[in-house]
C-alpha positions, 0 to 999 in steps of 0.5 A: 320288909319295913326298910324297903317300905321306907325306900318306897316311902323315900323314893316317892316323896322325892320324886315331887323335887322333880320339878326343882332344878337340880345342879349338873355334877361331874360324871365320868359315869355314864348318865341314866339316860344312857342307861335306861330306855323308857318308852312313853307308856313306862312314862305314863306309868310312872305318870300314873303313880306320882298322882296317887301318891299326891292323893295319899299322902294328902289324905294321910299326913294330916291322919297322921300328923294328929296320929294319938301315940306312936303305934297308930303313927306307924298302924296310919304309914304302914296303910299309907305304904301298902296303898302306894305300892297298890299304886307301883304294881296297879301300875306295872312300875317296879320300885327299882324301875320308879327309882330309875324313871327318877334318876333318869328325870334328874339328869337329862332336861327334857327327858323331865320336862316331857315327865312333868307334863304326863305327870301334868296331864294325870292331874289333869285327869283326877280333877274331871 
C-alpha cells in the first residue's frame, strides 16, 4: 500500500511538468493518444484534481519541512497522500486513468494545450 501511495504522489507531482516542453522520442509503439480516448469530462476532472493537488502540496510542503522527526514527517506525508487520493476519488479518476491522461498530454502538444486551458480555468474558479 505504501508503494502505491508513493506512486500516486510521484504521478501527481510529475504532472507539474505538463507545462514544460517534452522532447519527442522516436518510438515504434503507438502514441498514448491512439491508445486512450479522453473526453472533455475526464479532462476537466483531471484539471480539478491537478489544482486540488497543488493546494494540498502548498499546504503540506511547509509542514513536512518543519516536521520535528521522521515519524511526524511520515504522518504528514500519509495525511497528504490520503487527501490526494480523495481528490482522485471525488472526481471519479483512478491512479491509472490520471497517469494515462498525463502520458497523453506529454506525447501530444495539442492535447497538452487543451488540458492546460482546463487547468487554468480551474485555477480561476478556485480564486473566485
